[in-house]
N, C-alpha and C positions, 0 to 999 in steps of 0.2 A: 503460588499464584501463577496464572497462565502467562502473564507478561514477563515475569522473571524467568520462567521456563523457556519462553521464546528467545529471550536475550542470551541465555546460556547455551542454546543449541549450537552445534557446529555448523559451519557453512554448508556442508554437504547434506546435513539433515534438513535444514531449511529449504534447500534446493529440491530435495526429494519430496518434501511436504507440498511444495508448490507444483511440481511437475507430475506427481503421482496420479492425480485425477485424470489428466489428459492421457497419460500413458495407459492407464487402466481402461479408459473408454476406447482408445485406439486398438488395444488388444481385443477388447470385447467385440468391436466392429468386425474384426477378422473372423470371429466365430459366428456372430449373428449380425447381419447387415442392418437390422432395425435398431441396433443399439446406438446409432448415430443420434437418436433422440436425446441421449444423455450428454451430448457435447455442451449444451448450454449449462447444465449443472456442473460439469467439469471446469468450464470457463469461470463460472461464478465462484467455485471453491478456490481456484487458483488466485483469482483477483482478490478475494476476501483475505486470503492468507498473506498476500503481499501488503494489502492495506493494514492488516493487523500487525505485521512486522514493523511497518513505518510508525504506526500508533504506539507500539511497544517501545520503540527507540525514544520518541520524544516524551512519552509518558513515564516509562520505567527508569530512564536515566536522568530525569529532571532533578532529583534530589542530589545527584552527583555534580551538578553544575557549580561553578565557583560562586561565592557569595555575591549577590547583586545581579546575577544574570539569570535567576530562576524565572520561569515562564508561568504566568497564571493560566492554568490549563482548563479551567471550568468552561469558559466560553469557547475555547478552542476545541475541546472534546465534543461539544455540542455541534459546532460547525463541521467537524470532521465526520460526523455521522451522515451528513448529506450525501457524500459520495457512496457510502454503503447503501443508503436507501435508493439512490439512483441506479446502483448496480442491481439491486433487487428488482426494480422496475424493468431494467434492461433484460434481466433473466426471464421475467414473466413475458415480456414482448417476444423474446426469442422462443420461448416454450410455445406460446400461442401461434407463432409463425410456423413452427415445425408441425404442430397439431393441425393447423389450417391447411398446410401444403399436403399433408397425408390424408386429409378428409375429402379430397377432391373438390374443395371449394364450398362444401355445404356445411361447414362448421357453424357459422353464425350468419345466416342470410339476413340481409337488411341491416346489419350492424355497421355503424360508422361513428367516428369520433366527432364531438361537437366542434363547430367552427372556432378557430383560435386555439384549440387544445395543443396543437403542434408548437405554437409559440411558448406556451407554458412549459412544455417538455424541454424545449430548447433553452429557455431561461434557467430551468433547474439543472440541466446538464452543464451549462456554462458555469453556474455557481459551483457545481460539483467539481468541475475541472480546476477552478480557482482554489477551492478548498483542498484538493489533492496536492496542487503545487505548493500551497502554503504548508501543508503537512510535511512534504518532502523537504522544503526549505528549513523548517524548524528541526526536523530530524538530523539533517546534515549539519546545521549549526550546533546542535546539541553534542554530536560526536566530536567535532573539532574544538568546541569550547571546553569540553572536559579534558581533552588531550592538552590543550594550550593553557588551561586554567585562566582564561581571560575572555572578555567580550570580543567579538569579531565583526568585521564587515563582510559583505557577500563575497568579495574577491578572495577572501582567506578560506572560505569553506565551499567555494564553487566546485572544486573537484569532487567533494563528497556528494554535493547536489547532483552532479552529472552521473556519478556512480549509482546513486539511488534511482535516477531516471532510467538508466540502462541496467535494470535490476538483475538480469541474468548474469551479467559480468560483475557488476558492482558488489553483489552479495558476497562473492568469493574474496573480495578485498576488504569490505567493511565488517563482515561478521567476525573475523578473527580479532579485529581491533575492538569490537564491542565485547567479545569474550574477555580480552585483557582488561577492559574497563570494569567489567562485572567482577573479575577476580581481584581487582585492585593492583594488577601487575603491569601498570603502564607508567611511563616516565613523563610526568607533566613537562611540556616544553615551555620554558619561560618565554615571555614576549621579547622579541629582538630589542637590543639596546636603542637602536635608532628610532624605534616607535615610542620609546619612553621619553626621549628628549624633546 
């Protein structure tokens, strides 16, 4: 399964998977200056890979959570699709922008968006951002809850949350821990005694 494969990849493999489209397009631009049209596609592939990694963490590791801390993923998976759809819309907007700028302004004469359409786009983007933050929070909590084998408050998994938000750095720290979880080679950290009293 793709989720299991993503979780078992090494940190450098995930990093290459995310950066490869941008590197490829950058090298292509050196050969052909018109290849910059592919930058929106490279951006989309990179962002979708990051989003799929986060989705894989909270979806693929859910069965390893301690009893009583499992997350009902049905509604959450549906909500997490919104950022992916928003990214698709952003990709199309970037693509049309590139095509329009290369057509000398004659691409779609007389075309305009209906009044208030910008507010709808803004609302969808805000909801998309909230969904993304929620996905990152659940992924961070999942990693730490499995390692601790207990339920946690935000302060206890805020480090993992920040690592996921700073993905380029956090991937190098979190992916080896996820690999250990997938292999079953992690030492569950019991809850400190003062928290139990």
